[in-house]
Every structure is written in structure tokens, then in C-alpha cells.
C-alpha positions in Angstrom: 0.3 0.1 0.0 3.2 2.6 0.8 3.8 1.6 -3.4 0.3 2.7 -4.1 1.0 6.2 -1.5 3.9 7.4 -3.1 2.6 6.9 -6.8 -1.0 8.9 -6.1 1.3 11.4 -4.3 3.1 12.2 -7.1 -0.3 12.8 -9.3 -2.5 14.5 -6.6 -2.6 18.3 -5.9 -4.8 18.2 -2.8 -5.4 15.0 -0.4 -9.3 16.1 -1.0 -8.9 15.1 -5.5 -8.7 12.0 -3.6 -12.2 11.8 -4.5 -12.9 13.2 -7.4 -14.0 11.5 -10.2 -11.3 12.0 -12.8 -9.0 10.0 -10.7 -10.9 7.4 -9.1 -13.8 7.1 -11.7 -15.3 4.1 -9.5 -16.5 6.9 -6.7 -18.9 8.3 -8.6 -22.6 7.5 -8.6 -23.6 8.6 -11.4 -21.5 6.9 -15.4 -24.6 7.6 -17.3 -23.9 8.8 -20.6 -20.5 8.2 -20.6 -19.0 7.0 -23.7 -18.1 3.7 -24.9 -14.3 1.8 -22.9 -11.7 -0.2 -24.0 -10.0 -1.4 -21.5 -6.6 -2.3 -21.5 -6.3 -3.8 -18.2 -2.3 -6.3 -17.6 -2.9 -9.2 -15.3 -0.1 -8.8 -13.0 -0.7 -4.4 -12.3 -1.5 -3.9 -8.6 -4.7 -2.3 -10.5 -6.0 -4.7 -12.0 -8.9 -5.4 -10.0 -10.3 -1.4 -9.6 -10.2 -2.1 -13.7 -12.3 -4.9 -13.6 -14.2 -3.4 -10.8 -15.0 -0.3 -12.6 -15.3 -2.4 -15.9 -18.5 -4.2 -13.9 -19.4 -1.1 -12.7 -20.0 0.4 -16.4 -21.9 -2.8 -17.3 -24.4 -1.9 -14.8 -24.8 1.8 -16.2 -25.6 0.1 -19.7 -22.3 1.4 -21.5 -20.6 -0.4 -24.0 -17.1 -2.0 -22.7 -14.5 -3.5 -24.7 -12.7 -5.4 -21.9 -9.1 -6.9 -22.3 -6.9 -9.2 -20.5 -3.0 -8.9 -21.1 -2.0 -12.2 -19.4 1.4 -12.2 -17.4 2.4 -8.6 -17.9 3.1 -5.9 -16.0 1.4 -2.1 -15.2 3.0 0.0 -18.0 3.8 -3.1 -20.4 2.1 -1.3 -23.3 5.2 0.4 -23.9 7.7 -2.2 -24.5 5.7 -3.3 -28.1 9.7 -3.8 -29.5 10.0 -6.2 -27.0 7.2 -8.6 -25.4 4.1 -9.8 -27.9 1.4 -8.7 -25.6 2.5 -4.9 -25.8 1.8 -5.4 -29.4 -0.9 -7.5 -29.8 -2.2 -4.0 -27.0 -1.2 -1.8 -29.9 -3.6 -2.7 -32.8 -6.4 -3.8 -30.1 -5.9 -0.3 -29.3 -6.6 0.9 -32.5 -8.6 -1.5 -32.9 -11.4 0.1 -30.6 -10.5 3.6 -31.5 -11.3 2.8 -35.3 -14.3 1.1 -34.3 -15.3 4.3 -32.1 -14.3 7.7 -34.7 -16.1 4.4 -37.9 
């Protein structure tokens, strides 16, 4: 938990920001009208459970969700496109999702 607190402090202007939906979207009560989502989650990320919970919350609000869970990779794996095949696949999946969203 100390590691997560450390990283939170890098993103927050103040403790009040911890409750801001833009920082913690799981805390919002109203997801109606949110755009369809493509979620890219790394299996070995300490935040993967929150990502799965957010996908569930979006679906419960009627928001279309395209969830990709990449097995055996860590947070920020998507930056490793030249090193691991999962990252290259995530790039292709993100491009596909954007093409679909933008028509």
C-alpha cells in the first residue's frame, strides 16, 4: 500500500483530489451517458482489480465495454511494444477500438 500511496501523491494536487471522479472513477455514482470504453488491463498490475470493477460498474450503467486482459504482464507493459508480443497486441487492439469508435 505504501507504493500506491507514493504514486498517488505524484498525481494529486491535494488530498481532496482522491475523491475526484477523474482520479477515482469508481467513486462516481452516475456513469449514465459515459462514452463506450475500451479497457486494457495487465494481469500482474496492482490496479487490475479496480479496472475489472470499473468495467463491471460501466456495464451495470449500460455503457458498452470492450475489456482486454493481457495475461502475465505488468503495469505499463503497453510501452514495451518492441520487446513483448502482448504490448504489440495491445497496440493493435487499441487501434481497432479507436477505428470502431471513430467510424
